C-alpha positions as CSV (number, residue, x, y, z in Angstrom):
1,M,-25.9,-0.9,-46.2
2,A,-29.0,-0.9,-44.1
3,D,-32.4,-0.6,-45.7
4,I,-33.8,2.9,-46.3
5,D,-37.1,3.4,-44.5
6,R,-39.7,2.0,-47.0
7,A,-43.3,2.6,-47.8
8,K,-45.8,-0.2,-48.4
9,E,-49.3,-0.6,-49.9
10,V,-51.9,1.7,-48.4
11,R,-53.8,0.2,-45.4
12,E,-57.5,-0.7,-45.9
13,G,-59.6,2.2,-44.8
14,E,-56.8,4.8,-45.2
15,E,-56.8,5.2,-48.9
16,L,-56.3,8.5,-50.7
17,D,-58.1,9.8,-53.8
18,I,-54.9,9.8,-55.7
19,T,-56.5,11.1,-58.8
20,A,-57.6,14.2,-56.9
21,V,-54.3,14.5,-55.2
22,S,-52.4,14.3,-58.5
23,A,-54.6,16.9,-60.1
24,Y,-54.3,19.3,-57.2
25,L,-50.5,19.0,-57.0
26,Q,-49.9,19.4,-60.7
27,E,-52.0,22.5,-60.6
28,T,-50.5,24.1,-57.5
29,V,-46.8,22.9,-57.4
30,P,-44.8,23.9,-60.5
31,E,-42.1,21.2,-59.9
32,I,-44.7,18.4,-60.0
33,T,-45.4,17.8,-63.6
34,H,-46.2,14.1,-63.7
35,E,-49.1,12.1,-62.4
36,V,-48.6,11.0,-58.8
37,T,-48.6,7.5,-57.4
38,V,-49.0,6.7,-53.7
39,K,-47.8,4.2,-51.0
40,Q,-48.0,4.5,-47.2
41,F,-45.4,4.4,-44.5
42,P,-46.6,1.7,-42.1
43,S,-45.2,3.0,-38.9
44,G,-46.5,5.8,-36.7
45,Y,-49.7,6.0,-34.6
46,S,-51.0,9.4,-35.2
47,N,-51.0,11.5,-38.4
48,L,-51.0,9.3,-41.6
49,T,-48.0,9.5,-43.8
50,Y,-47.8,8.6,-47.4
51,L,-45.1,8.4,-50.0
52,L,-45.9,10.2,-53.3
53,Q,-43.9,9.7,-56.4
54,S,-44.0,11.9,-59.5
55,G,-41.6,10.9,-62.2
56,E,-38.2,10.6,-60.4
57,K,-39.2,12.9,-57.5
58,E,-40.5,11.7,-54.1
59,Y,-42.6,13.6,-51.6
60,V,-44.3,12.9,-48.3
61,L,-48.0,13.7,-47.7
62,R,-49.3,14.0,-44.1
63,R,-53.0,14.1,-43.2
64,P,-54.9,13.6,-39.9
65,P,-56.1,10.1,-38.9
66,F,-59.6,8.9,-39.3
67,G,-61.9,8.7,-36.3
68,K,-62.1,10.8,-33.1
69,K,-59.4,13.4,-32.7
70,A,-58.5,15.7,-29.9
71,K,-59.7,19.2,-30.7
72,T,-56.3,20.8,-30.8
73,A,-54.4,17.9,-32.4
74,H,-53.6,17.1,-36.1
75,D,-53.5,20.8,-37.2
76,M,-51.9,20.5,-40.7
77,G,-51.6,24.2,-41.1
78,R,-49.8,24.6,-37.8
79,E,-47.3,21.9,-38.6
80,Y,-46.7,23.4,-42.0
81,R,-46.2,26.8,-40.5
82,M,-43.6,25.5,-38.1
83,L,-41.6,23.8,-40.9
84,S,-41.8,26.8,-43.1
85,A,-40.3,29.1,-40.4
86,L,-37.8,26.6,-39.0
87,C,-36.4,25.1,-42.3
88,P,-34.1,28.0,-43.1
89,V,-32.4,28.0,-39.7
90,F,-32.6,24.4,-38.5
91,P,-31.0,22.1,-41.2
92,Y,-32.8,19.0,-40.0
93,C,-36.2,20.1,-41.3
94,P,-37.7,18.6,-44.4
95,R,-38.6,21.3,-47.0
96,P,-42.4,22.0,-46.9
97,I,-43.9,22.1,-50.4
98,V,-47.6,23.0,-50.1
99,H,-50.5,23.1,-47.6
100,C,-54.0,22.3,-48.6
101,E,-57.0,23.3,-46.5
102,D,-59.6,22.3,-49.1
103,E,-61.1,19.2,-47.6
104,S,-62.9,18.4,-50.9
105,V,-59.6,17.0,-52.3
106,I,-59.1,14.1,-49.9
107,G,-61.7,14.7,-47.1
108,A,-59.2,16.4,-44.8
109,P,-56.5,19.1,-44.7
110,F,-53.1,17.9,-45.7
111,Y,-49.6,19.1,-46.5
112,V,-46.8,17.9,-48.7
113,M,-43.1,18.1,-48.0
114,E,-39.9,16.7,-49.4
115,R,-38.8,13.2,-48.6
116,L,-35.7,12.9,-46.5
117,K,-34.3,9.5,-47.5
118,G,-32.4,7.7,-44.8
119,I,-32.3,5.2,-42.0
120,I,-34.9,5.3,-39.3
121,L,-34.3,3.3,-36.1
122,R,-37.4,1.5,-34.8
123,K,-37.7,-1.3,-32.2
124,D,-34.5,-3.1,-33.3
125,I,-31.3,-2.1,-35.2
126,P,-32.0,-3.0,-38.8
127,P,-30.1,-5.7,-40.7
128,G,-26.9,-4.4,-42.3
129,I,-26.1,-1.9,-39.6
130,S,-24.3,-2.2,-36.3
131,F,-22.9,0.1,-33.7
132,S,-19.9,-0.5,-31.4
133,T,-20.4,0.5,-27.8
134,S,-18.6,3.7,-28.3
135,E,-20.6,4.4,-31.5
136,A,-23.9,3.7,-29.7
137,W,-22.9,6.3,-27.1
138,Q,-21.9,8.8,-29.7
139,L,-25.2,8.3,-31.5
140,C,-27.1,9.1,-28.2
141,E,-25.0,12.2,-27.8
142,N,-25.8,13.3,-31.3
143,L,-29.5,12.7,-30.5
144,V,-29.4,14.9,-27.4
145,R,-27.2,17.5,-29.2
146,V,-29.7,18.0,-32.1
147,Q,-32.5,18.4,-29.6
148,H,-30.5,21.1,-27.7
149,E,-29.8,22.8,-31.1
150,L,-33.6,23.0,-31.7
151,H,-34.0,24.5,-28.2
152,S,-31.4,27.0,-29.0
153,V,-33.1,28.5,-32.0
154,D,-34.3,32.1,-31.5
155,Y,-37.9,31.5,-32.2
156,K,-38.9,35.1,-32.1
157,S,-36.4,36.1,-34.8
158,I,-38.0,33.6,-37.3
159,G,-41.6,34.8,-36.8
160,L,-42.8,32.2,-34.2
161,A,-43.3,34.5,-31.3
162,G,-47.1,33.8,-31.4
163,F,-46.8,30.1,-32.1
164,G,-47.3,29.2,-28.5
165,N,-47.5,30.7,-25.0
166,P,-44.7,29.7,-22.7
167,E,-46.4,31.4,-19.7
168,G,-48.3,28.8,-17.8
169,Y,-47.1,26.1,-20.2
170,V,-46.5,23.4,-17.6
171,Q,-49.8,24.0,-15.8
172,R,-51.7,23.9,-19.1
173,Q,-50.0,20.6,-20.1
174,V,-50.7,18.9,-16.8
175,E,-54.3,20.0,-16.7
176,G,-54.9,19.5,-20.4
177,W,-53.5,16.0,-20.5
178,S,-55.4,15.1,-17.3
179,R,-58.6,16.2,-19.0
180,R,-57.8,14.4,-22.2
181,Y,-56.9,11.2,-20.5
182,R,-60.1,11.1,-18.5
183,D,-62.0,11.8,-21.7
184,A,-60.3,9.0,-23.6
185,R,-60.2,6.4,-20.8
186,T,-61.8,3.1,-21.5
187,P,-63.0,0.6,-18.9
188,D,-59.8,-1.5,-19.2
189,A,-57.4,1.4,-18.6
190,K,-55.8,2.4,-15.3
191,D,-57.2,5.6,-13.9
192,F,-53.9,7.5,-13.3
193,E,-55.6,9.6,-10.6
194,E,-52.7,9.4,-8.1
195,V,-50.2,10.3,-10.8
196,M,-52.3,13.3,-12.0
197,G,-52.6,14.5,-8.4
198,W,-48.9,14.3,-7.8
199,L,-48.1,16.2,-11.1
200,Q,-50.6,18.9,-10.0
201,E,-48.9,19.2,-6.7
202,K,-45.3,19.2,-7.9
203,M,-45.5,21.5,-10.8
204,P,-42.4,23.7,-11.2
205,P,-42.6,27.4,-12.1
206,D,-42.4,28.6,-15.7
207,T,-39.0,28.1,-17.4
208,D,-36.8,31.1,-17.9
209,R,-35.7,29.6,-21.2
210,P,-38.8,29.2,-23.4
211,C,-38.0,27.7,-26.7
212,I,-39.2,25.6,-29.7
213,I,-40.0,22.1,-28.5
214,H,-40.7,19.2,-30.8
215,N,-42.8,17.2,-28.2
216,D,-42.2,13.8,-29.9
217,Y,-38.4,13.8,-30.3
218,K,-37.0,10.2,-30.4
219,F,-35.1,7.8,-32.6
220,D,-38.0,6.9,-34.9
221,N,-38.6,10.6,-35.7
222,V,-35.1,11.3,-36.8
223,V,-33.4,10.3,-40.1
224,L,-29.9,9.0,-40.2
225,D,-27.4,9.3,-43.0
226,P,-27.3,6.0,-44.9
227,D,-23.6,6.6,-45.5
228,D,-22.8,7.6,-41.9
229,P,-25.5,6.2,-39.6
230,L,-24.1,8.2,-36.6
231,K,-25.1,11.4,-38.4
232,I,-28.6,12.8,-38.0
233,I,-29.8,14.4,-41.3
234,G,-33.5,15.0,-40.5
235,V,-36.2,15.4,-37.8
236,L,-39.7,14.4,-38.7
237,D,-43.3,14.6,-37.3
238,W,-43.7,18.2,-36.0
239,E,-47.4,17.9,-35.3
240,M,-47.0,18.5,-31.6
241,S,-44.3,21.2,-31.7
242,T,-44.9,24.5,-29.9
243,I,-43.1,27.1,-27.7
244,G,-42.6,25.7,-24.2
245,D,-40.3,24.3,-21.5
246,P,-37.2,22.5,-22.8
247,L,-37.2,20.1,-19.9
248,M,-40.8,19.1,-20.7
249,D,-39.5,18.2,-24.2
250,L,-36.6,16.2,-22.7
251,G,-39.0,14.4,-20.3
252,S,-41.3,13.5,-23.1
253,S,-38.4,12.1,-25.1
254,L,-37.1,10.1,-22.3
255,A,-40.5,8.6,-21.5
256,Y,-39.9,6.5,-24.7
257,W,-36.4,5.5,-23.5
258,V,-36.1,2.0,-21.9
259,N,-32.7,1.3,-20.2
260,H,-31.0,-2.0,-20.6
261,D,-31.5,-2.6,-16.9
262,D,-35.1,-1.6,-16.6
263,P,-37.7,-4.1,-15.4
264,D,-38.8,-6.7,-17.9
265,M,-42.4,-5.4,-17.9
266,L,-41.2,-2.0,-19.2
267,K,-39.0,-3.8,-21.8
268,M,-42.1,-5.5,-23.1
269,V,-43.4,-2.1,-24.5
270,R,-40.0,-1.0,-25.8
271,T,-40.4,0.6,-29.3
272,L,-36.8,1.8,-29.8
273,P,-33.4,0.1,-29.8
274,T,-32.4,1.9,-26.6
275,T,-31.3,-1.3,-24.7
276,E,-28.5,-2.0,-27.1
277,E,-25.0,-2.3,-25.6
278,G,-23.4,1.1,-25.3
279,M,-26.6,3.2,-25.4
280,M,-26.9,6.0,-22.8
281,K,-29.4,5.6,-20.0
282,R,-31.9,8.2,-19.2
283,D,-29.8,9.7,-16.4
284,D,-26.8,9.9,-18.8
285,Q,-28.9,12.0,-21.2
286,V,-30.1,14.3,-18.6
287,E,-26.6,14.9,-17.5
288,Y,-25.4,15.5,-21.0
289,Y,-28.2,17.9,-21.7
290,A,-27.4,19.8,-18.5
291,K,-23.7,20.0,-19.8
292,L,-24.8,21.3,-23.2
293,S,-27.3,23.8,-21.9
294,G,-25.6,24.9,-18.6
295,M,-28.9,24.2,-16.8
296,K,-29.1,22.9,-13.3
297,I,-31.5,20.0,-13.4
298,D,-32.5,18.7,-10.0
299,N,-36.2,18.0,-10.4
300,F,-36.3,15.7,-13.4
301,D,-38.6,13.2,-11.7
302,F,-41.4,15.7,-12.4
303,Y,-40.6,16.0,-16.1
304,L,-40.1,12.2,-16.6
305,T,-43.3,11.4,-14.8
306,F,-45.2,13.9,-16.9
307,G,-43.6,12.4,-20.0
308,L,-44.7,8.9,-19.0
309,F,-48.3,10.2,-18.3
310,R,-48.5,12.1,-21.5
311,L,-47.2,9.1,-23.5
312,A,-49.9,7.0,-21.8
313,G,-52.5,9.7,-22.7
314,I,-51.4,9.6,-26.4
315,A,-51.6,5.8,-26.5
316,Q,-55.0,5.9,-24.8
317,Q,-56.4,8.4,-27.3
318,I,-55.2,6.1,-30.1
319,Y,-56.5,3.0,-28.4
320,Y,-59.9,4.7,-27.9
321,R,-60.3,4.9,-31.6
322,Y,-59.6,1.1,-31.9
323,Y,-61.8,0.2,-28.9
324,H,-64.7,2.0,-30.5
325,G,-64.2,0.6,-34.0
326,Q,-63.0,3.9,-35.5
327,T,-59.9,2.3,-37.0
328,K,-59.1,-1.2,-38.2
329,D,-55.3,-0.9,-37.5
330,E,-54.5,-4.0,-35.4
331,R,-51.4,-2.4,-34.0
332,F,-53.6,-0.3,-31.8
333,K,-55.1,-3.3,-30.0
334,M,-52.1,-3.8,-27.8
335,L,-51.8,-0.2,-26.7
336,I,-53.9,-0.8,-23.6
337,H,-51.1,-2.9,-22.2
338,A,-48.6,-0.1,-22.8
339,V,-50.9,2.4,-21.0
340,N,-51.2,0.2,-17.9
341,I,-47.5,-0.5,-17.8
342,L,-46.7,3.2,-18.1
343,E,-49.0,3.8,-15.2
344,G,-47.0,1.4,-13.0
345,T,-43.7,3.0,-14.1
346,A,-45.0,6.5,-13.3
347,M,-46.3,5.3,-9.9
348,N,-42.9,3.9,-9.1
349,I,-41.3,7.4,-9.6
350,V,-44.1,9.1,-7.6
351,Q,-43.7,6.7,-4.7
352,N,-39.9,7.0,-4.5
353,S,-39.3,10.6,-5.6
354,K,-37.7,13.1,-3.1
355,L,-39.4,16.1,-4.7
């Protein structure tokens, strides 16, 4: 059986005051009656994620990163509210346990949720697991299907009508990420000005199907059943979720997707096992999503280009913290190469698109 996703020792500079956390949880959460120990999940580039153990029980604590943060990012209360509303109707959500706004506990807001124990696919398929070509295709279908299930939730009926404003969503995203990219740009980063201008020019109208969008939906944010790795049992990392355009969500997802026949330069920044034999290509997933949703999708160049730009913006914001010495995580050092490769990929679409 493949390894379950495992936590490791906490990285230097990202330690928790575990005594304070343990005391807080034992006081506020009735089911936590033992002292708490902590480890850290080593992956992820944004919010910090820790494994808490109390007796035989396991939980996950999420807190914002250290260093400079975008003003609207890393809102623990918002993420907790989304999980609380969605958990009863979307069976892939981890159960939220408690949200703490008192920064005196660990120096930042945080929340705790149940741990969903399973397999998480990262850059390569882990030892002990393999997919035939037909199974790889089925796994991709399941990935798209669960995303469509999320988009199909009636967000108003679960109390999330005010969670986001779908009117003007695309315009706010294009203009907002343009502003954030310029603010986080370092001297070694491409300027993206031509891409930003194209996105501004080609913006589609508001969607007639506003919905809950995850905004970071991809293989390493879903949990697979250890006994049936084709089955998705959880969706993680809801920090960027909102109410918006489903095709913006799909475009953001496929920005991470590297086809097996993509240029070698793009393969260099692959973070997911999407080039494995049998995996869908990006166009296949768009076609399958159109089939599931009944939508006519004939302008996906815009959504994919935005997804690539947004991904570059996220990477650049993280790299900014490393560049200015706000984090010691050496993984961040190489993100500048990803930013510049994403710019070239987006430019290729811009220059060849028929929109």
